[in-house]
Each structure stands twice: as structure tokens, then as C-alpha cells.
C-alpha positions, 0 to 999 in steps of 0.5 A, spaced: 450 562 551 454 557 556 450 551 553 451 553 546 459 554 547 459 547 550 455 544 544 460 547 540 466 544 544 462 537 544 461 537 536 468 540 535 472 535 540 472 529 535 476 533 529 482 534 534 483 527 535 482 525 527 486 526 521 486 524 514 493 521 514 494 516 519 501 513 520 506 509 525 511 515 524 508 522 521 515 524 519 516 518 515 510 519 511 512 526 510 519 524 508 515 519 503 511 525 500 516 530 499 522 526 497 519 519 494 524 515 498 522 512 505 527 506 506 525 501 512 519 507 514 514 505 519 507 507 515 502 502 518 495 504 517 498 510 513 492 514 508 496 514 501 489 514 497 490 517 490 498 518 492 502 519 486 508 514 488 511 513 481 518 511 482 518 511 490 523 507 494 519 503 500 524 498 500 523 494 507 518 499 509 512 497 514 505 498 510 501 494 514 493 496 513 495 502 509 490 505 504 493 505 497 486 506 494 487 509 487 495 510 488 499 510 482 505 505 484 509 505 477 516 503 478 516 503 485 521 499 489 517 495 495 522 489 496 522 486 502 516 491 504 510 489 509 503 490 506 499 485 509 492 487 509 493 493 505 488 496 501 490 497 493 483 497 490 484 501 483 491 502 484 496 502 478 501 497 480 506 497 473 513 495 473 513 495 481 518 490 485 515 486 490 520 481 491 520 478 498 514 482 500 509 480 504 502 481 500 498 477 505 491 479 505 492 485 500 486 487 497 487 488 489 480 489 487 480 493 480 487 494 481 492 494 474 498 490 475 503 489 469 510 487 469 511 487 476 516 482 480 513 478 486 519 473 486 519 470 493 513 474 495 508 471 500 501 472 497 496 468 501 488 471 501 489 476 496 483 479 493 483 479 486 476 481 484 476 484 477 484 485 477 487 486 471 494 482 471 499 482 466 506 479 465 506 478 473 506 471 477 500 472 480 494 468 478 487 467 479 486 460 482 493 459 483 499 457 479 499 450 481 504 446 486 511 448 483 510 454 479 516 458 477 515 466 478 521 469 475 526 474 479 528 480 476 535 481 474 
């Protein structure tokens, strides 16, 4: 009986230390999910896979390494946010303001990116495999030296 109890505890222990949602600040994550607004929030490493973040206000937020696989970011404001290393595979990125955003190392595999503002965004080492990009200043193979990326007014 004791052996069975110990075995059950050993198997269940990892469940207490894992979470489907990880973020630098769980209160910030809850605020985002309940209000759609989280300015200057700490969401590094957050699991927002499949999240409906339509019109979300994430200006200046930290989203390094966040999981945004399949997320809908239509109309979101990510001005000045840090998404370095975030995974946006199959994400829907339409009319998103990413002005002055750190997009270094972001995975946009199979993402759809339409009419989004990337003025003064840092975009080193992007993964754009099979991404669909329209009316946005992101180009596969580079835009060339001195390319102009328009700012939204």
C-alpha cells in the first residue's frame, strides 16, 4: 500500500510544477486575457497559443519567447513591444501596429501578415517560411539597403 502511494505521489509531483500558461507575471496574463489590454506588461514566455487577441493593446510589453502559435492578433497594438524569439507560427497578423517593436528571431512560419506597420522595427533572423505577407514592409530576401518602410499616420 505504501509503495502504491509513493508511486502515485512520484507520478503526480511533476503536475504541480508545470502549467499550461507560463508568464513572467501571471497577473499581467490574466489582465490581458480578461480585458484585452496590458500596456508594458511582463509576458515573457507566456503561452498564448490560439489566443484571440483582436484589438489587444500590448504597447511596450515584454513577450520574449512567447508562444503565439495560431493566435489572432488582428488590429493589435504592439508598438515598442519586445517579441524577440516569439513563436507566431500560423498566426493571423492583420492591421497590427509593430512600430519600433523588437521582432528579432521571431518565427512567422505559415503566418498571414497583412497591412501591418513595422516602421523602425528590428527584424533580424526572422523565420518567414511559407508566410503570406501583403502590404507590410517585410520582404523575403531583404528589401535592400536604404529601403523605406512607411509609418502609419
